[in-house]
Structures are given as C-alpha cells and as structure tokens.
N, CA, C and O of each residue as an XYZ file, in Angstrom:
180
protein
N      18.162     13.112      8.636
C      16.826     13.145      8.081
C      16.952     11.753      7.209
O      17.747     11.513      6.300
N      15.656     10.690      7.907
C      16.049      9.550      6.956
C      14.996      9.887      5.460
O      14.184     10.793      5.273
N      15.404      8.795      4.604
C      14.657      9.182      3.186
C      13.193      8.201      3.215
O      13.038      7.063      3.659
N      12.024      9.315      2.431
C      11.040      8.251      2.736
C      10.773      7.822      1.208
O      11.509      8.365      0.384
N       9.877      6.978      0.762
C       9.500      6.337     -0.377
C       8.138      6.704     -0.747
O       7.157      6.870     -0.021
N       8.268      6.807     -2.094
C       6.412      6.521     -2.549
C       6.192      5.263     -2.874
O       7.017      4.510     -3.392
N       5.252      5.046     -2.624
C       5.300      3.228     -2.673
C       4.059      3.070     -3.291
O       3.169      3.735     -2.761
N       3.623      2.180     -4.549
C       2.313      1.731     -5.096
C       1.993      0.656     -4.818
O       2.763     -0.221     -5.209
N       0.690      0.186     -4.002
C       0.407     -1.366     -4.275
C      -0.542     -1.501     -5.088
O      -1.570     -0.832     -5.191
N      -0.049     -2.739     -5.910
C      -1.185     -2.920     -7.000
C      -1.865     -4.094     -6.360
O      -1.338     -4.920     -5.614
N      -3.005     -4.050     -6.726
C      -4.063     -5.006     -6.226
C      -4.214     -4.690     -5.243
O      -3.989     -5.690     -4.562
N      -4.523     -3.733     -4.485
C      -4.742     -2.854     -3.096
C      -5.714     -3.774     -1.885
O      -5.617     -4.023     -0.683
N      -6.679     -4.087     -3.004
C      -8.122     -4.770     -1.970
C      -8.060     -6.273     -2.049
O      -8.814     -6.981     -1.382
N      -6.986     -6.837     -3.024
C      -6.885     -8.635     -2.717
C      -6.024     -8.732     -1.699
O      -5.493     -7.756     -1.170
N      -5.791    -10.233     -1.283
C      -5.673    -10.617     -0.226
C      -4.031    -10.046     -0.147
O      -3.698     -9.214      0.698
N      -3.025    -10.645     -1.196
C      -1.590    -10.082     -1.199
C      -1.523     -8.556     -0.949
O      -0.720     -8.076     -0.150
N      -2.482     -7.744     -1.731
C      -2.454     -6.453     -1.693
C      -2.570     -5.921     -0.192
O      -1.844     -5.100      0.369
N      -3.768     -6.665      0.347
C      -3.887     -6.055      2.030
C      -2.854     -6.541      2.558
O      -2.154     -5.661      3.060
N      -2.229     -8.132      2.720
C      -0.980     -8.183      3.381
C       0.067     -7.617      3.192
O       0.920     -7.628      4.080
N       0.291     -6.956      1.961
C       1.371     -5.991      1.702
C       1.538     -4.774      2.824
O       2.441     -4.368      3.555
N       0.306     -4.460      2.575
C       0.113     -2.942      3.234
C       0.495     -2.897      4.869
O       1.186     -2.102      5.505
N      -0.472     -4.443      5.392
C       0.048     -4.714      6.768
C       1.503     -4.727      7.308
O       1.901     -4.175      8.334
N       2.370     -5.615      6.240
C       3.116     -5.720      6.259
C       4.171     -4.350      6.518
O       5.026     -4.280      7.401
N       3.878     -3.391      5.579
C       4.552     -1.657      5.965
C       3.905     -1.372      6.382
O       3.554     -0.417      5.688
N       3.141     -1.435      7.332
C       2.596     -0.692      8.229
C       3.402     -1.212      9.896
O       3.846     -0.514     10.808
N       3.328     -2.552      9.751
C       4.196     -3.407     11.346
C       5.343     -2.960     11.147
O       5.799     -2.490     12.189
N       6.192     -2.867     10.089
C       7.747     -2.555     10.148
C       8.112     -1.140      9.968
O       9.271     -0.736      9.876
N       6.944     -0.337      9.919
C       6.941      1.348      9.992
C       8.340      1.589      8.813
O       9.491      1.988      8.990
N       7.565      1.122      7.553
C       8.593      1.482      6.665
C       8.610      2.903      6.292
O       7.464      3.353      6.319
N       9.451      3.735      5.969
C       9.657      4.984      5.552
C       8.646      5.296      4.535
O       9.084      5.263      3.385
N       7.313      5.611      4.674
C       6.502      6.051      3.400
C       6.448      7.274      3.076
O       6.295      7.945      4.097
N       6.506      7.995      2.019
C       6.020      9.420      2.119
C       4.756      9.388      1.380
O       3.800      9.741      2.071
N       4.483      9.070      0.192
C       2.956      8.712     -0.050
C       2.970      6.966     -0.534
O       3.815      6.196     -0.991
N       1.572      6.885     -0.149
C       1.401      5.217     -0.803
C       0.011      5.698     -1.483
O      -0.828      6.539     -1.160
N       0.135      4.814     -2.544
C      -0.985      4.853     -3.516
C      -1.498      3.272     -3.635
O      -0.780      2.400     -4.124
N      -2.770      3.033     -3.148
C      -3.456      1.759     -3.548
C      -4.148      1.794     -4.558
O      -5.267      2.282     -4.713
N      -3.276      1.107     -5.493
C      -4.236      0.836     -6.871
C      -5.106     -0.688     -6.982
O      -4.729     -1.782     -6.562
N      -6.245     -0.387     -7.613
C      -6.876     -1.408     -7.653
C      -7.926     -1.454     -9.012
O      -7.867     -0.579     -9.876
N      -8.809     -2.496     -9.070
C      -9.549     -2.435    -10.738
C     -10.548     -1.443    -10.046
O     -10.446     -1.094     -8.870
N     -11.520     -1.033    -10.909
C     -12.942     -0.350    -10.723
C     -13.895     -1.209    -10.122
O     -14.842     -0.799     -9.451
N     -13.575     -2.769    -10.433
C     -14.832     -3.289     -9.616
C     -14.381     -3.042     -8.005
O     -15.093     -3.500     -7.112
N     -13.530     -2.519     -7.790
C     -13.116     -2.547     -6.225
C     -13.152     -1.316     -5.452
O     -12.784     -0.862     -4.368
N     -13.733     -1.006     -6.457
C     -14.213      1.041     -5.897
C     -14.904      0.869     -4.631
O     -15.716     -0.029     -4.413
N     -14.574      1.705     -3.862
C     -15.299      1.859     -2.295
C     -14.848      0.769     -1.040
O     -15.298      0.865      0.101
N     -13.647     -0.523     -1.576
C     -13.226     -0.859     -0.718
C     -12.238     -0.693      0.052
O     -12.122     -1.382      1.065
C-alpha cells in the first residue's frame, strides 16, 4: 500500500495555484485529500 498525502494549495484560483494543481494531477501524486484554499473574493471560481 502506497502512502497518500493530504495536500493544501493556498491561492488555488490564482495562476500559480492552478499550475500547482495541474502538476499534481499530471504526475499522479498520491493525494488522499486536496484542499484548494483561496480568498473569499475567489468564491465560485
């Protein structure tokens, strides 16, 4: 059984945050839970 990680991406709706999430997906990083964090101004994005 491989270890899975809880990952939080701060600024997930910004350019760097979106790129980080894409890289994690592309590399099939073993994620248990992904927490996409952003400011209240970004709600719904």
